[in-house]
N, C-alpha and C positions, 0 to 999 in steps of 0.2 A: 504494500500500500504506500509506504514512504517513497519507494522508487517511482511508482506511478505518479505520485503527486509532484515529485521533482521534475520528471520528464514533462508532465503537463504544464508545469510552470514555465519550463524552458520553451516549450512549444508556443504557449500563449504569449510569452515575451517576444519571440521571433515573429509570431503572427501579427503582432502590433495592434493598431489603434482603432479597430471598429468600436470597442466599448468606450474608447476615449472621447468619441464624439458626443457621448451623453454627458461628459463632464465639461464640455465647452460652453462658455457663456453664449446666450442668444445673440445672433448676428443681426445688426440693424438692417431695416429694409433696403437702404441705399447700398449696403454691401452685398446684397443678394441679387443684384440686378442681372448678373450673368446666370443663365439657366442652361441646363444640359440639353443638347440637341436631341430631338426624338429618335434620330437615327445616326449612329456613329459613322465616321469615315473608316476605310479599311486600307491597310498597307500590306502588300504582298511580302512575305518573309519566308524563310526556309521552313517548310512543313505546313504552310497555310497562310493565314492572314491575321494581322493584329488590328484590333479596333481602337480607335482614338477619337477624341472630341476636340474641336477647336472652339474657343471662346474669344470673341473679339475679331478684329480685322487684321489679318496677316499682311495686308498691303499698306498698313498705316505708316510704315517707316519706323515704328518702334520695335526694338528687338523683342521677339517672343520669348516666353518662358515655358520650357518643357518640364513637366512634373511627372516623376516616377514614384509610384506607391511602393509600400512594403509588402512582404509576404502575406498571403491570405487576405489581402485588401483588394480594392478596385478603384477605378476613377471616382466612383460615387463616394467612397470613404474619404477621399481627399477634399471633398467639398467644404468642410469647415475651414480649411486653409485657402483653397482656390477661390472661394467666394469673397475673400478679403482682398484679392489681387484684381483691382479694377482699372489700373492705369496702363495695362499692356496686354497684348494678346497672349492667350494660353493654349498650350497643347497638352492634353492629359490622356495618358494611355491606360488601357487595360492590358497589362503585360501578359506574356504567354503563361498559360496555366491559371489565369485569373480573369474575373469579370466576364465580359462579353466575348473576349478572345477565347477563353477556355483552354483546355488541354490540347497541346499540339504534339506531333510525333517527336520522339527523342527526349533527351534530358533537358532540364532547365539549368542553364549555366549563366553566369554573369556575362560571359562573352556573347552568348546568344541573345540575351536581353539587350546588350549594348548594340549589337547589329540590328536588332528589331527597332530600337529607338532611332538609329541612323536611317533605317528604311522609312520610318514614319516621317521624319523630318524631310526626307527627299520627296515622299509622296505629297506632303503638304506644301512643297515648293519653298522650304526654308533652308538656306545654306548654313546659317549659324544661329544658335539660340543660347540663352542662358539656361542652365539646367539645375533643378532641385530634385534630389533623391533622398528617400528616407528608408533606412534599414536595407532590405534587399534592393530597393530602388536606388539607394546610395551606392551600393556595389555596382549596379548597372550604370549609374552615372559616371563613376570613376572609370569603369572599363570603356564607356563611350569616349571619355577624354583620352584614354590611352590608345584605343583602336581607331578612333575617328576624330583626332584632335582638331581638325579644321571645322568641325560642326559645333564646338563648344566655346562659348565666350566665358561667362562667369560660371563657376561650379560650386554648388552648395551640396555638401554630403553630410547627412545626419545619421549618427549611430551606425558606423561602418568600420570594419577593420580591413587591412589589405593582406593579412595573413592569419592563419589559425592562432598563432601566439598572441594576436591582438585581443582575443576574447578572454573572458575570465577562465581560470583553470577549471576543467571538468565540464565545460559547456559542450564540447564536441561529443563527449561520452554520453551526456544527457540527451543530446539530440538523436543519438542512435536508438533510443528507446521510444521515440515518437511513433504513434500508430494513428490511423484515422479515427479509431474509437475514442481517443482523447478529446477529439473535437465534437463528439456527439452532442447535439443540442446547443452548441455555441453559436454566437453571431457569425463567426468565420465560416462555419459549415453552411449556415442558412444563407449567407450572402453569396457563396459560391453557387448553391443550388438555385437561387433566385435569378442569377445572371448568366450562368454558363450555358453554352449550346448543348452540352451533355452533362446534366446534373449528376450523373452516376460516375463521373470521372474524378470525383474528389479524392478517392483513395489513391489513384494514380498520381495526382498532383502532390499529395502529402509525401508519397514515397520519393518523388523527385526533389522536393524542397529539403527534406531531411538530410540529403547527402550533398547538397550543392556547395557547402563550405569545406568539404573534405579535401585536403591537399591544397587548399588555397594558399598561394604564396606568390604575390605579385612583386616584381623586382623594385626595390626602393629607388634604384637609379632611374628607372623609367618614370616613376612618380615625381622624382625631383626634376626631371627634364620637362615636365608639362609647363605650358605657358599660361594656362588659364588662371586668373585670380581665383582663390579657393577659400571657402568658408567651411570650417569643420565644426560640427555641433554634436555633443554627446551629453548624456546625463551623468551625474556623479555616482549614480548607482546603476549605470548602464551595463549591458552585456559586454560592451567594448571597454577595455581597461583605460582609465584616464591617461596613464603613461603612454599608451599607444596613440591616443588622440593627439597628445603633445608631440610624439614622434612624427606623426603625419603632418601636423602643423609646421614643424621645423623643415620637413622635406619640401614643403610648399613655399618656403621662404620666410616663415615666421620666426620671431625670436632673435632678430639681428641686433647686436649691441648698438650700432650706429643709429639705427632707426629708434630704438628704445630710449636712447639718450636725448632725443629731441624733447623740448618742453611740450610741444604739440605735434601731432601728425599733420603735416601740411599737404600730403597727398595720400591717396588710398594705398594701403600696404598690399603686398601680394597675397597675404594669407591672414585669415582671422580665425579665432578660436572662441567658442562659447561652451563652457561646462555648466549645465543647468543644475542648480542646487536642489537637492531632495528629489531627484528625477530618475526614475527607472527607464528602461528601454521604451516602454509604452508611454511613460509620462513625457518623453521628449516631444511627442505629438499631441500631448494633452492640452496645450495652450496655443492654438493656432494664431491667436492675435499677437502673442509674444513672438512667435516665429516670424510672422509677417513684419513686425516692427524691427526685427533684427536683419532680416534678409533683404528687404527692399532697399535700405540705404547701401548695403553691400553691392547689390546689383547696379546701383546708380553711382558707385565709386565715391560715396559721400564719406567724409570723416566726421568724427563726433564734434558737436559744438563745444566751444571753449568754455570752461567754468567761469562764472561771473565773479565779481568782487576781487578777492585776494589775488587771482591769477590774471587780471586784466592787463597788467604791465609787467610781464616777465622779462628780466634782463636778457639781452641778446635777441629779442624778438623785434 
């Protein structure tokens, strides 16, 4: 019983934020102006098609934002966050194995998810986008930047590791015990069956997701070589170790002494890091308004406003 509870906890943590939407404060009517299209677009990918939605005008001249959800989620589950993004066009996927895309032949890998995302951008006629990914979607976003760097401008990756050692000890072993039965009666199972073309494929998808992190080890030098400004977000009680998030932050150009010695940041840094206090893996997505408040200034290369009063006339400025 204890083992089953531990594996269930790990599964639900990886499965992420469908329950978190219930914890989200009510969104004002002005923020819900974007509505889901009745029929999604489709992009041809290996093994089938990926469904996606476009919100806003992709021809407006404003750089679009590509949003990649976590495991056992869907584009619908990202609405508490995407409904707050009203100043730029959005592209929101149902990734393979999820939502209206459903199960496709072959394994679910981060590389395949990244190639799917690139195919969606091409299908939508978008040459470059900002990208936000959460959990599994963050792994897909990071792989998109590695495999298709020309498509990614700003990169936001929340709750992701780039190797197995980046996760808490014992997490991989716990994942091995996941079964479809753990999800019986959960919102994740219900959401899959509500949206999937084949509602009976849930067991197949669980089997694919439980092994997708095995052997994960993406070269640090490849991550260091990326040119996209990067924002790393984790919870202080996340599956991802805080030390690993800091390592990823440093690989992306964060933590330089010369920049840190400036009284104020006068230009946008290449990397940003947020460790959310009192936040588990699921809690990272538990406050979409906070995420939007952090992410939007990053996407626009804004620096923080200068503190008033005591710091208005700093020597050397």
